[in-house]
Structure formats: structure tokens, C-alpha cells
C-alpha positions as CSV (number, residue, x, y, z in Angstrom):
1,M,-73.3,10.4,58.8
2,H,-73.2,13.7,56.6
3,H,-71.0,15.9,54.8
4,F,-70.9,19.4,56.4
5,E,-68.8,21.9,53.9
6,I,-67.7,25.0,54.9
7,R,-65.2,27.3,52.8
8,E,-61.8,27.5,54.1
9,L,-60.6,31.2,54.8
10,C,-57.1,30.3,52.8
11,Y,-56.1,28.3,50.3
12,S,-52.5,26.9,49.7
13,D,-50.9,28.2,46.7
14,T,-51.2,24.6,45.2
15,L,-54.9,24.6,45.7
16,K,-55.5,27.9,44.2
17,N,-53.3,26.8,40.9
18,S,-54.8,23.3,40.9
19,Q,-57.4,22.1,38.3
20,S,-58.1,19.1,40.2
21,P,-58.1,17.6,43.6
22,A,-55.4,15.1,42.9
23,A,-53.0,18.3,42.7
24,V,-53.1,18.7,46.4
25,P,-51.1,15.9,48.5
26,D,-52.7,14.3,51.2
27,Q,-49.6,15.0,53.6
28,G,-50.1,18.7,53.3
29,N,-53.8,18.7,54.0
30,R,-54.3,17.1,57.5
31,I,-56.7,18.2,59.5
32,D,-56.6,20.7,62.5
33,T,-58.8,19.7,64.7
34,A,-58.5,22.4,67.4
35,A,-58.9,25.2,64.1
36,L,-61.9,22.9,63.0
37,R,-63.7,23.2,66.4
38,R,-62.9,26.8,66.5
39,V,-64.5,27.5,62.6
40,V,-67.5,25.2,63.8
41,S,-68.3,27.1,66.9
42,A,-68.4,30.1,65.0
43,L,-70.6,29.3,62.2
44,Q,-72.6,27.7,65.4
45,S,-75.4,30.1,65.1
46,L,-75.7,30.2,61.6
47,F,-76.7,27.1,61.2
48,S,-77.8,24.5,64.1
49,P,-78.6,24.5,68.0
50,P,-75.0,23.9,70.1
51,S,-76.6,20.6,71.3
52,R,-76.1,19.2,67.2
53,L,-72.2,19.9,67.0
54,A,-71.4,17.8,70.2
55,G,-70.9,15.2,68.4
56,L,-67.7,16.4,66.1
57,Q,-66.0,13.6,64.8
58,S,-63.3,15.0,62.6
59,G,-60.6,12.8,60.2
60,H,-61.1,13.1,56.4
61,R,-61.6,16.2,54.7
62,R,-61.9,16.2,50.7
63,Y,-61.4,19.5,48.3
64,D,-63.6,20.7,45.6
65,A,-60.8,22.3,43.4
66,D,-63.8,23.9,40.9
67,S,-66.1,25.8,43.9
68,Q,-62.9,25.6,46.3
69,T,-64.8,24.3,49.2
70,A,-63.8,21.5,51.9
71,S,-66.1,18.8,53.0
72,Y,-66.0,17.4,56.5
73,N,-67.1,14.4,57.9
74,L,-69.5,15.2,61.0
75,T,-71.3,13.5,63.5
76,G,-74.3,15.1,65.1
77,I,-75.9,16.9,62.3
78,D,-78.7,16.0,60.4
79,Q,-78.3,18.1,57.2
80,Q,-75.7,19.0,54.7
81,K,-74.9,23.1,54.5
82,T,-72.3,24.6,52.2
83,M,-71.1,27.8,52.3
84,K,-70.3,29.4,48.7
85,R,-67.8,32.2,47.8
86,S,-70.8,34.6,47.3
87,D,-72.4,33.8,50.6
88,P,-72.6,36.7,52.5
89,R,-72.5,35.0,56.0
90,L,-69.0,34.4,55.4
91,I,-66.1,37.3,55.7
92,V,-63.3,36.6,53.4
93,R,-62.1,40.4,53.1
94,P,-58.4,40.9,54.2
95,A,-57.4,42.7,57.4
96,P,-58.5,44.8,59.4
97,F,-61.3,42.5,60.4
98,M,-62.4,44.6,63.4
99,R,-63.8,48.0,62.0
100,S,-64.9,51.0,64.2
101,A,-68.1,53.0,63.4
102,M,-65.7,56.2,64.1
103,T,-64.6,57.1,60.3
104,T,-62.3,60.1,59.4
105,Q,-65.0,62.3,58.4
106,R,-67.0,61.8,61.7
107,A,-64.0,62.4,64.0
108,M,-63.0,65.6,61.9
109,L,-66.9,66.4,62.3
110,D,-66.7,65.9,65.9
111,V,-63.2,68.0,66.0
112,L,-65.4,71.0,64.1
113,Y,-68.6,70.5,66.6
114,A,-66.0,71.0,69.8
115,L,-64.5,73.9,67.9
116,I,-68.3,75.8,67.8
117,P,-67.8,77.1,71.2
118,V,-64.5,78.2,71.0
119,I,-65.4,80.2,67.5
120,G,-68.0,81.6,69.2
121,A,-65.8,83.3,72.0
122,A,-63.5,84.6,69.3
123,L,-66.1,86.4,67.9
124,L,-67.7,87.4,71.2
125,F,-64.1,88.9,72.3
126,F,-62.7,90.1,69.0
127,G,-65.5,91.1,66.8
128,P,-65.1,90.7,62.9
129,S,-61.4,90.4,62.6
130,A,-61.7,87.0,64.0
131,V,-63.9,86.3,61.2
132,L,-61.4,87.7,58.7
133,V,-58.5,85.9,60.3
134,L,-60.4,82.4,60.2
135,A,-61.6,83.1,56.5
136,A,-58.0,83.5,55.3
137,T,-56.5,80.7,56.9
138,V,-59.6,78.4,55.7
139,A,-58.8,79.8,52.4
140,G,-55.5,79.5,52.5
141,A,-55.7,75.4,53.3
142,L,-58.5,74.8,51.1
143,A,-56.7,76.6,47.9
144,T,-53.3,74.4,48.5
145,E,-55.1,71.4,49.0
146,R,-57.0,71.9,45.8
147,L,-53.8,73.3,43.5
148,F,-51.3,70.9,44.7
149,L,-52.9,67.5,45.4
150,P,-53.5,65.1,42.4
151,A,-56.8,64.9,40.7
152,S,-57.2,61.5,41.2
153,Q,-57.0,62.2,45.3
154,R,-59.2,65.3,45.3
155,T,-62.6,64.7,47.3
156,P,-65.3,67.1,47.7
157,L,-65.7,69.3,50.6
158,R,-68.6,67.7,51.8
159,T,-67.1,64.2,51.9
160,D,-63.3,65.8,53.4
161,I,-63.8,68.8,55.7
162,S,-60.0,67.9,57.1
163,P,-58.4,71.2,55.3
164,L,-61.7,73.3,56.7
165,V,-60.7,72.0,60.3
166,T,-57.0,72.5,59.7
167,G,-57.8,76.0,58.8
168,L,-60.0,76.5,61.5
169,L,-57.3,75.0,64.0
170,L,-54.6,77.5,62.9
171,G,-56.7,80.5,62.7
172,V,-57.8,80.2,66.6
173,T,-54.2,79.9,67.5
174,L,-53.4,83.4,65.6
175,P,-53.5,86.9,67.2
176,P,-56.6,89.1,66.2
177,A,-54.7,91.5,64.4
178,L,-52.4,89.5,62.6
179,P,-52.7,90.8,58.8
180,L,-54.9,88.6,56.5
181,W,-52.1,88.1,54.0
182,M,-49.9,86.3,57.0
183,A,-53.2,84.3,58.1
184,F,-53.6,83.0,54.5
185,V,-49.8,82.0,54.2
186,G,-50.1,80.1,57.5
187,G,-52.9,78.2,55.9
188,A,-51.2,77.5,52.4
189,V,-48.0,76.1,55.1
190,S,-50.0,73.7,57.2
191,I,-51.5,71.8,54.2
192,G,-48.6,72.3,51.9
193,L,-45.4,71.4,54.6
194,G,-47.2,69.8,57.4
195,R,-49.3,67.4,55.3
196,L,-49.2,67.1,51.7
197,V,-45.1,66.9,51.5
198,W,-46.1,63.9,53.7
199,G,-48.1,61.9,51.3
200,G,-51.6,63.5,52.2
201,L,-54.1,62.7,55.0
202,G,-53.0,60.5,57.5
203,Q,-49.5,60.4,56.8
204,N,-48.1,63.4,58.3
205,L,-45.6,63.3,60.9
206,F,-46.0,66.5,62.6
207,N,-49.5,68.5,63.3
208,P,-49.9,70.0,60.2
209,A,-51.9,73.3,62.4
210,L,-48.8,73.6,64.5
211,V,-46.4,73.4,61.4
212,G,-48.3,76.6,59.8
213,R,-48.2,78.3,62.9
214,A,-44.3,77.7,63.5
215,F,-43.3,78.8,60.6
216,L,-45.4,81.8,60.9
217,M,-43.5,82.5,64.3
218,A,-40.1,82.0,62.6
219,A,-41.1,84.1,59.8
220,F,-43.1,86.9,61.1
221,P,-42.4,87.1,64.9
222,T,-43.3,90.8,65.5
223,A,-47.0,90.0,64.1
224,M,-47.2,86.8,66.1
225,T,-46.3,88.3,69.5
226,T,-48.2,91.5,69.1
227,W,-51.4,91.0,71.2
228,T,-54.3,93.4,71.1
229,P,-56.9,93.4,73.9
230,H,-60.5,93.1,73.5
231,Q,-62.6,96.3,74.3
232,G,-65.5,94.9,76.6
233,T,-68.8,94.8,74.5
234,D,-67.2,97.0,72.0
235,S,-65.1,94.3,70.6
236,F,-68.0,92.8,68.9
237,W,-67.8,95.5,66.3
238,T,-64.1,96.1,66.7
239,L,-62.1,95.9,63.2
240,Y,-58.3,95.6,63.8
241,P,-56.3,97.9,61.1
242,G,-53.6,95.6,61.2
243,N,-55.5,92.9,59.4
244,F,-55.3,94.8,56.3
245,A,-51.3,95.5,56.8
246,V,-49.9,95.3,53.1
247,P,-46.6,93.4,52.3
248,L,-43.8,95.9,51.3
249,M,-46.0,98.6,52.0
250,S,-46.6,98.6,55.8
251,P,-43.3,98.0,57.2
252,V,-44.5,99.1,61.0
253,F,-47.0,96.6,62.8
254,D,-49.5,98.6,64.5
255,A,-51.5,97.7,66.6
256,V,-52.5,98.6,70.2
257,T,-50.7,95.9,72.5
258,A,-51.2,94.7,75.8
259,A,-49.3,91.7,77.9
260,T,-50.7,88.3,78.1
261,P,-51.5,86.2,81.4
262,L,-48.1,84.3,80.7
263,A,-46.0,87.6,80.0
264,L,-47.2,89.1,83.2
265,I,-45.9,86.1,84.8
266,K,-42.8,85.8,83.3
267,F,-41.3,89.2,82.6
268,Q,-43.1,91.2,85.5
269,H,-43.8,88.5,88.3
270,Q,-47.4,89.1,88.5
271,T,-50.4,86.5,88.7
272,P,-53.4,87.4,86.9
273,A,-56.6,87.0,87.9
274,F,-58.1,83.6,87.7
275,T,-62.0,84.6,86.7
276,P,-60.7,86.5,83.3
277,L,-58.9,83.1,82.7
278,L,-61.9,81.1,82.9
279,L,-64.3,82.9,81.0
280,G,-61.6,84.5,78.3
281,N,-61.6,88.1,79.1
282,V,-57.8,88.3,78.6
283,P,-55.4,89.0,75.5
284,G,-54.7,86.3,73.7
285,S,-54.8,84.0,70.5
286,L,-58.4,84.0,69.4
287,G,-59.0,80.6,70.6
288,E,-57.0,80.2,73.6
289,T,-58.5,82.8,76.2
290,S,-61.6,81.0,77.5
291,G,-60.5,77.8,79.4
292,L,-64.3,77.2,80.3
293,L,-65.1,76.7,76.8
294,I,-62.4,75.0,75.7
295,L,-63.1,72.4,78.5
296,A,-66.7,72.0,77.1
297,G,-65.1,71.1,73.5
298,G,-63.3,68.7,75.5
299,A,-65.8,66.8,77.2
300,Y,-67.8,66.3,74.0
301,L,-64.4,64.9,72.5
302,L,-64.2,62.7,75.5
303,L,-67.8,61.5,75.3
304,R,-67.4,61.1,71.9
305,R,-64.2,59.2,72.4
306,A,-62.5,61.2,69.5
307,I,-59.8,61.7,71.3
308,D,-57.5,59.7,73.8
309,W,-58.4,60.8,77.5
310,R,-54.4,58.8,78.3
311,I,-53.0,62.4,76.6
312,L,-55.3,64.7,77.9
313,G,-54.8,63.1,81.4
314,G,-51.0,63.0,81.5
315,L,-50.7,66.0,79.7
316,L,-52.7,67.9,82.6
317,G,-51.4,66.1,85.2
318,S,-48.1,66.5,84.6
319,V,-48.0,70.1,84.1
320,A,-50.2,70.5,87.2
321,L,-47.9,68.2,89.6
322,L,-44.6,69.9,87.8
323,S,-45.8,73.9,88.0
324,G,-47.1,72.9,91.4
325,S,-43.6,72.2,92.3
326,L,-41.6,75.1,91.1
327,Y,-44.5,77.2,92.7
328,L,-43.0,75.8,96.0
329,L,-39.9,76.3,95.5
330,D,-40.3,80.2,94.1
331,A,-43.8,81.3,94.2
332,T,-42.6,84.8,92.6
333,S,-41.3,83.2,88.9
334,H,-43.8,80.2,88.7
335,P,-47.5,80.1,88.6
336,D,-49.5,78.4,90.7
337,P,-51.0,74.9,88.8
338,L,-54.6,76.3,88.4
339,T,-53.1,79.6,86.8
340,A,-50.6,77.3,84.6
341,L,-53.4,75.0,83.7
342,F,-55.9,77.9,82.4
343,S,-52.9,80.5,80.9
344,G,-51.8,80.6,77.6
345,G,-52.7,77.7,75.0
346,L,-52.1,75.0,76.8
347,L,-55.8,74.0,77.3
348,F,-56.6,74.3,73.8
349,G,-53.3,72.8,72.9
350,A,-53.9,70.0,75.2
351,V,-57.6,68.9,74.1
352,F,-57.1,69.7,70.1
353,M,-53.5,69.5,68.8
354,A,-51.8,67.0,71.4
355,T,-54.8,64.5,71.0
356,D,-54.6,64.6,67.1
357,P,-54.7,60.5,66.1
358,V,-52.2,60.8,63.3
359,T,-49.4,62.4,65.2
360,S,-49.8,61.2,68.6
361,P,-49.4,57.3,69.9
362,T,-52.2,54.7,69.7
363,T,-50.7,52.6,72.7
364,P,-52.1,53.3,75.6
365,K,-49.0,53.4,77.4
366,G,-47.7,55.7,74.7
367,A,-50.4,57.8,74.7
368,L,-49.7,58.3,78.4
369,L,-46.0,58.9,77.7
370,F,-46.7,61.2,75.2
371,G,-48.9,63.2,77.4
372,I,-46.4,63.4,80.5
373,G,-43.4,64.3,78.0
374,V,-45.7,67.1,76.7
375,G,-46.5,68.3,79.8
376,L,-43.0,68.2,81.0
377,L,-41.7,70.2,78.0
378,V,-44.1,73.1,78.6
379,V,-43.4,73.6,82.0
380,L,-39.2,73.4,81.0
381,I,-40.1,76.2,78.3
382,R,-42.3,78.4,80.3
383,G,-40.2,78.2,83.3
384,F,-36.8,78.6,81.6
385,G,-36.9,79.3,78.3
386,G,-37.0,82.5,76.3
387,Y,-40.7,82.5,75.3
388,P,-43.6,83.0,78.0
389,E,-45.4,80.1,76.0
390,G,-43.9,76.3,75.2
391,V,-47.1,74.6,74.4
392,M,-46.5,74.4,70.3
393,Y,-42.7,73.8,70.7
394,A,-43.7,70.8,73.4
395,I,-46.0,69.0,70.9
396,L,-44.2,69.3,68.3
397,L,-41.3,67.8,69.6
398,M,-43.4,64.8,70.8
399,N,-44.5,64.3,67.8
400,A,-41.0,63.5,66.3
401,A,-41.0,61.4,69.1
402,T,-43.9,59.3,68.5
403,P,-42.5,56.6,66.0
404,L,-40.1,55.9,69.0
405,I,-42.6,55.8,72.0
406,E,-44.6,53.5,69.2
407,R,-42.4,50.9,68.8
408,V,-41.2,50.7,72.7
409,T,-44.6,50.6,73.9
410,Q,-46.4,48.1,71.7
411,P,-47.8,45.2,73.6
412,R,-46.3,41.8,73.5
413,A,-47.6,39.1,71.1
414,F,-50.1,36.5,72.8
415,G,-48.0,33.1,72.8
416,R,-44.9,33.9,72.4
417,R,-42.3,31.0,73.5
418,G,-41.4,31.4,77.2
419,E,-43.9,33.5,78.5
420,R,-46.3,31.8,80.9
């Protein structure tokens, strides 16, 4: 019979503080045979073929307080093995024990890559004004994080691009002719009120980009609801004068306006053509016009498993079902399901905003419930509210409900008394 020594994965306080084996009472250290079998089975591939562990018999264990190892009497093993504290084959780190290759930086890069076609369409349809608005929101986000984040928590942009992504997400939800100083303020609010006041990255309750947009919508409603049409191939070279409006010196917002597809549906009871909605040559925010390119970005994020398909499916499915029901009841006041899905900021909000892993539930049932809730609120606000669009408010309201959804949808723990 040989001694086979393995490290204990946890020690009692008595053992940790003891200087001799006598400090550990015998009655408190009886072996759990089932647990020992699981440990040996886990180490099986490291030491011996399976057949050499078949004769496991355990009835004795001794402690070595100096090296903090436990020695077991095992039969069927022809050599003694000892795992030291520094042995790299034994993991003694604290939880979590299950780790993913998807890091925060990797997830942010995936979102950035998925935004490339959307930003490209914005540049094509709205020209240099799109570049200026995006630059202003990113500058506001980066400046706020640099100014107010404690020096000990600051990281270079190459290792943390979250402020850049937040600024871009906000920028593509803004009108192309928005004054640049407003866009800068929106970027600052997104990071300041949307993230830093909650404790920083990963601690926020609400989507930071939508917090910034909600602030701009409340503070500057005229500028945020003035939509400028693109001018065909000339749009790439068009610079909107409204971008250079100065506070207190330009009281009147000067821009050529056009009705968005949702405004046509709600206020004029007209159904827009579907092809422009698919391609993007319609008035609207910088990144919400081309449904086809948004879907391309969403497909990339799904393939990368950067977003939860349950949120996306629950949101789009509930909107299609509810809008279809309302369309059957009153086709003059409510759009058909396809138009409802591709008009406004629904697709962009579903792909890039609602699926934010920080502000959405992580449980499978919770994610599905979250998506359905957002879709229900979108249809209700669009159909019966004062604004033609309700994606932003729907997502923010469901963000507030996320902690409750997480709590009521937690899966039951294995081994609970009374379970069969």
C-alpha cells in the first residue's frame, strides 16, 4: 500500500492557524469517501490510467501542517504523488471557476466592428456633418471620463475603448444637423450620469448612450426632433449649417426639415415605401436609416455571441405580433409588421442598445422577458403615445426593471430539499 498525497482544496480555520498536526481533532476530519472519489477522478488524467485507480480504499488521512497537504491511503497505485501549493496543475483561485474567452475589450471591439457599416451609411447619406457629430459625442465622452474618473482607475484607450463605443452609439442616434456643442454635452452626460455616478464600467443600471440621448431630448427637444433629408449623391459633400449653431447667439434652429417614416404614419396616416427603409435613404438619425446594414451588424454580433439572441428575438417578435394585431384592427393608424420593424430606431435599438449585457438580464428567461417587455412598450408608445417613436423610453424603462427580472427568473439551485 502506498501513500497518495493531494492538496486539500479548502482548509478549516483550525488547520490554517495550527503549527502541528495535533491541533486538528480527529472527529472533525473524517473523510468523505464520495468527495474523495470525485477528487481522485478529476486528477485521474494527470497521474495514472483509470485502471490503477479502481482499487480506491480510504479509511485514513493524515495532515502535514507545514506543507498543508493531506495524505490518503489508496490501493492500486504503485507510486506516491504529492501536489504542492505552487503546482500549476491544481487551481486554487477563488470563484469564478468558469471563465470565458470573451473579455470586456473583446466585446467592445465586436460592437465597434458591427457599427462600421452603420457609420459608413451615415457618412454616405449625411456627409461631413455625420463625421462632426460623431466626433463631438466621442470627444465629450472621452473628456468626461478623463476628467472625472479617479487617476487610479484610468486606462489608456488602447486597453479600454468603452468611452469611444459609448460616444459612437450616442452619435448615431442623433440628427445629422444637431449643433456640435449639444452633441458634446450629450457625450459628457452619457459617461458622467450614465456610467460614472453608478461606479464606473459595468456598474450602471441604464444604458449610458440612451441616458445621454434622453437628456438631449429633454433639454433640446426642437433640435432633437428636426430631421434633415439627405440630398442624393450630393449629400456626401453637404455640410449642414445647424452644426455650427452657437449657444445664446443662434436662438432659432435653422435647418431644412423632413418628416420621418414614423411621423408620416402617426400624423399623416401615410405608409412609407419599404425599399427606402431597407436601404436607408429616408430622413432620420445618423444610424437608424438603413435596416439592411443594421441587420448585417446584428448578424455579426450573433455569430460572435456578443449579444443574447433571446433579447433580440423577444423584442422583434413581440413588435411584429402586436403591430400586426393593431394593423388588422385599424390599418390607417397603425403600420404593418414589416414597416414597424424597419422604421425608426427599432432595429438599431434592438441590436445595439437593448442587448447591452450590463443593463439587461443575464438569465435565459429574464432575457426573453426583457425583450418582450421592450417590444410591448415600443408598440404602445408608438401607437398611443405623444411621440411617434418610443424605443429609447422602452429600453430605459426595462433597464430599470432588470434587477427585478433577474431576481424572479433565477434558476433553482440543484439539490434543494423537496425537489425530485
